C-alpha positions as CSV (number, residue, x, y, z in Angstrom):
1,M,-3.7,-4.5,-17.9
2,V,-4.5,-8.0,-16.8
3,V,-4.3,-9.4,-13.3
4,D,-4.5,-13.2,-12.9
5,L,-5.7,-13.7,-9.3
6,A,-4.9,-17.4,-9.6
7,D,-1.5,-17.4,-11.2
8,A,-0.8,-20.3,-8.8
9,A,-3.1,-22.3,-6.6
10,A,-3.9,-20.5,-3.4
11,T,-2.4,-22.1,-0.3
12,A,-3.1,-21.8,3.5
13,T,-0.5,-19.0,3.7
14,K,-0.5,-17.0,0.5
15,L,-2.0,-15.9,-2.8
16,Q,0.0,-15.4,-6.0
17,F,-1.0,-12.9,-8.7
18,G,0.3,-12.6,-12.2
19,V,0.2,-9.1,-13.6
20,Y,0.5,-8.4,-17.3
21,R,1.1,-5.1,-19.0
22,T,-1.1,-5.8,-22.0
23,A,-4.3,-7.7,-22.8
24,A,-2.0,-9.8,-25.0
25,L,-0.4,-11.0,-21.8
26,A,3.0,-9.3,-22.3
27,D,5.6,-8.4,-19.7
28,K,4.4,-10.5,-16.8
29,I,5.4,-9.8,-13.2
30,I,4.4,-11.7,-10.1
31,R,3.1,-10.4,-6.8
32,Y,2.3,-12.2,-3.5
33,L,0.0,-11.7,-0.6
34,Q,1.3,-13.8,2.3
35,W,-0.4,-13.5,5.7
36,R,1.7,-16.0,7.5
37,S,5.1,-17.6,7.0
38,T,4.3,-21.1,8.4
39,G,1.4,-23.3,9.3
40,G,-2.2,-22.3,8.5
41,A,-5.2,-24.2,7.2
42,T,-7.4,-23.7,4.2
43,T,-10.3,-23.3,6.7
44,D,-8.7,-20.3,8.3
45,T,-10.7,-17.0,8.4
46,L,-9.3,-14.4,6.1
47,H,-10.2,-10.7,6.2
48,C,-10.2,-9.3,2.7
49,I,-10.8,-5.7,1.4
50,V,-11.1,-5.0,-2.3
51,S,-11.5,-1.6,-4.0
52,A,-11.8,-1.8,-7.8
53,G,-12.5,0.7,-10.5
54,K,-11.5,1.8,-14.0
55,E,-8.3,3.4,-12.7
56,H,-7.3,1.2,-9.8
57,L,-7.4,-2.1,-8.1
58,F,-6.6,-2.5,-4.4
59,I,-6.6,-5.8,-2.4
60,T,-5.5,-6.5,1.1
61,V,-5.8,-9.9,2.9
62,E,-5.3,-10.4,6.6
63,G,-5.1,-13.9,8.2
64,P,-6.9,-14.9,11.5
65,R,-6.8,-12.2,14.1
66,A,-6.0,-12.6,17.8
67,G,-9.0,-14.4,19.4
68,E,-9.9,-16.2,16.2
69,V,-9.1,-19.8,15.3
70,N,-5.5,-20.4,14.3
71,P,-3.9,-17.0,14.3
72,F,-0.2,-16.8,13.2
73,D,0.6,-15.2,16.6
74,A,-1.8,-15.6,19.6
75,N,-1.2,-12.0,20.7
76,Y,-0.9,-10.1,17.4
77,G,-2.9,-12.2,15.0
78,S,-1.7,-12.5,11.4
79,H,0.0,-10.3,8.8
80,R,-1.9,-7.9,6.5
81,P,-0.2,-7.6,3.1
82,A,-1.5,-5.3,0.3
83,F,-1.5,-5.3,-3.5
84,F,-2.5,-2.5,-5.8
85,L,-2.6,-1.3,-9.4
86,C,-3.2,2.4,-10.0
87,D,-3.1,4.7,-13.0
88,L,-0.1,7.1,-13.1
89,L,-1.0,10.8,-13.6
90,P,2.1,12.3,-15.2
91,Y,3.4,15.7,-14.1
92,F,5.1,16.6,-17.3
93,T,3.4,17.4,-20.7
94,A,6.1,15.5,-22.6
95,D,5.2,12.3,-20.8
96,T,2.5,10.8,-23.0
97,V,3.1,7.1,-22.4
98,P,0.1,5.6,-20.5
99,A,1.3,3.8,-17.4
100,V,0.1,2.2,-14.2
101,V,1.9,1.7,-10.9
102,C,2.0,-1.8,-9.3
103,G,2.7,-2.3,-5.6
104,G,2.9,-5.4,-3.5
105,P,5.4,-7.9,-2.2
106,T,7.7,-9.1,-5.0
107,N,8.9,-12.2,-3.1
108,A,7.0,-15.0,-1.5
109,G,7.2,-14.5,2.3
110,V,5.9,-12.1,4.9
111,P,6.4,-8.6,3.4
112,S,8.9,-7.0,5.9
113,S,11.7,-5.9,3.6
114,A,12.4,-3.8,0.5
115,S,10.4,-6.3,-1.6
116,A,7.2,-4.7,0.0
117,V,8.1,-1.0,-0.3
118,T,9.3,-0.9,-3.9
119,V,6.7,-0.2,-6.6
120,H,7.0,-0.7,-10.4
121,V,5.8,1.5,-13.2
122,S,4.5,-0.4,-16.2
123,R,6.3,1.7,-18.8
124,N,8.9,4.5,-18.5
125,A,8.4,7.9,-20.1
126,A,10.8,7.1,-22.9
127,N,8.6,4.0,-23.8
128,A,11.8,1.9,-23.7
129,A,11.5,-0.3,-20.6
130,S,8.7,-2.0,-18.7
131,W,8.1,-2.3,-15.0
132,V,10.8,0.1,-13.9
133,P,11.3,0.3,-10.1
134,A,10.2,3.3,-8.1
135,L,9.2,4.5,-4.7
136,L,6.1,6.4,-3.4
137,E,6.6,9.7,-1.5
138,T,4.1,12.0,0.0
139,L,4.0,15.6,1.2
140,Q,5.6,16.6,4.5
141,A,5.7,20.0,6.2
142,G,9.2,21.6,6.0
143,R,11.0,21.4,9.4
144,G,14.3,22.5,10.7
145,A,15.3,19.1,11.8
146,P,14.3,15.6,10.8
147,S,11.5,14.1,12.8
148,Q,11.7,10.8,14.5
149,T,7.9,10.7,14.8
150,P,6.3,8.7,12.0
151,A,2.9,10.3,12.6
152,R,4.3,13.6,11.4
153,Y,5.1,12.1,8.0
154,G,1.9,12.6,6.1
155,G,0.0,13.5,9.3
156,Q,-2.3,16.4,9.6
157,S,-1.1,19.7,10.9
158,L,-2.2,21.2,14.2
159,S,-4.4,23.7,12.3
160,A,-6.3,21.0,10.4
161,S,-9.9,20.9,11.3
162,A,-11.0,18.0,9.1
163,L,-9.6,15.0,7.3
164,V,-7.3,15.9,4.4
165,V,-5.5,13.7,1.8
166,R,-2.1,14.1,0.2
167,P,-0.9,12.7,-3.1
168,Y,1.4,9.7,-3.4
169,V,4.2,10.9,-5.8
170,V,6.0,8.3,-7.9
171,F,9.8,8.6,-8.0
172,E,11.4,6.2,-10.5
173,D,14.8,5.0,-9.5
174,A,16.4,6.0,-12.7
175,A,14.4,9.0,-13.9
176,G,13.2,10.6,-10.7
177,M,9.7,12.2,-10.3
178,R,7.2,11.0,-12.8
179,G,3.7,11.8,-11.5
180,R,1.2,10.7,-8.8
181,L,-1.2,7.9,-8.2
182,S,-4.6,8.8,-9.6
183,S,-6.8,7.1,-7.1
184,I,-5.0,6.4,-3.9
185,F,-4.0,9.1,-1.4
186,N,-2.3,9.4,2.0
187,M,-4.7,10.3,4.8
188,G,-2.2,10.5,7.7
189,W,-1.6,7.9,10.4
190,N,-4.0,6.0,12.7
191,A,-2.1,7.1,15.8
192,A,-1.1,10.6,17.0
193,A,2.3,11.0,18.6
194,G,1.8,14.5,20.0
195,S,-0.3,17.7,20.0
196,G,0.9,18.5,16.5
197,D,-0.5,15.4,15.0
198,V,-4.2,14.5,14.4
199,A,-4.9,10.8,14.0
200,A,-6.8,9.9,10.8
201,Q,-9.7,7.7,11.6
202,T,-9.7,4.2,10.0
203,F,-12.7,3.6,7.8
204,S,-13.5,7.4,7.8
205,R,-15.0,8.8,4.6
206,I,-13.8,11.8,2.6
207,T,-14.8,13.3,-0.7
208,V,-12.1,14.2,-3.3
209,G,-13.6,15.9,-6.3
210,S,-16.8,13.9,-6.9
211,A,-15.5,10.6,-5.6
212,T,-15.9,9.2,-2.1
213,Y,-12.8,7.5,-0.4
214,V,-12.5,5.4,2.7
215,G,-9.5,5.3,5.0
216,L,-7.7,1.9,5.3
217,V,-4.7,0.7,7.3
218,V,-2.1,-1.4,5.5
219,N,0.8,-2.0,7.9
220,K,0.8,-4.3,11.0
221,R,3.5,-5.5,13.4
222,I,3.6,-9.2,14.4
223,A,6.0,-9.4,17.4
224,S,9.3,-8.1,15.9
225,T,8.3,-8.3,12.3
226,V,6.3,-5.6,10.5
227,T,4.1,-6.1,7.5
228,Q,5.5,-3.3,5.3
229,S,3.8,-1.6,2.3
230,P,4.8,0.9,-0.3
231,F,2.7,3.5,1.4
232,A,5.1,4.0,4.4
233,E,7.4,2.1,6.6
234,T,6.8,1.5,10.3
235,G,9.5,0.4,12.9
236,P,9.5,-3.0,14.4
237,N,10.2,-2.0,18.0
238,T,9.1,1.5,18.7
239,D,5.7,1.5,16.9
240,A,2.6,-0.1,18.3
241,E,1.4,-3.3,16.6
242,F,-1.3,-1.5,14.7
243,T,0.5,1.7,13.8
244,S,0.0,2.2,10.1
245,P,-0.4,4.9,7.4
246,V,-4.0,5.4,6.6
247,I,-4.6,5.4,2.8
248,A,-7.7,6.7,1.0
249,V,-9.1,4.3,-1.7
250,P,-12.3,4.8,-3.7
251,Y,-15.4,3.6,-1.9
252,S,-18.9,3.0,-3.1
């Protein structure tokens, strides 16, 4: 895999990445990190988080926050888009095709639509197509009725006494369940909606196997527009501006 972090010149509003499936620069796709839709200056403060390893790459960029110089919105600050590449761990023994999952906005613009929640798998199990579309799903306790509370989705149960993580399972649009992300997990939500939910603490540390992970938030609401991500959707009107899934990425 090759990621060109300067596929196009950076601007005051966005970055453009070129992602190639092979070292020979085959099967290119483009991803964007756009923290504001208009305005901006190249002197703006950007808040960047990077986690990189042999099996993953995670990058998030947030523009000026409220109280800093030149925020996109004086009350809410700027958007916080995220990009990632992560190895796919297949669930089926017949699936022997090495593959990674790529997530991030597919269109230039603030990521608030399906372009931000869809991920792409570098190669399908039949080894016949590249960058097939998929979605990430995670574990949820069985319930008798659907919940309207986003914190329950991937949130910790009432009996949990410590932070836990859940896998992100990759469901291809055409072929269904394929496997899980190797190095990125769901840690819950950063806000509890009731006694049955325990809020996961942002920047908290957890050990999975022999690796240490840190909790990061990836969604953010700016007025009526939400910065969405493949890791979970949040509503534009009912959720607080900073309500977000907390994801666990490798930390060192």
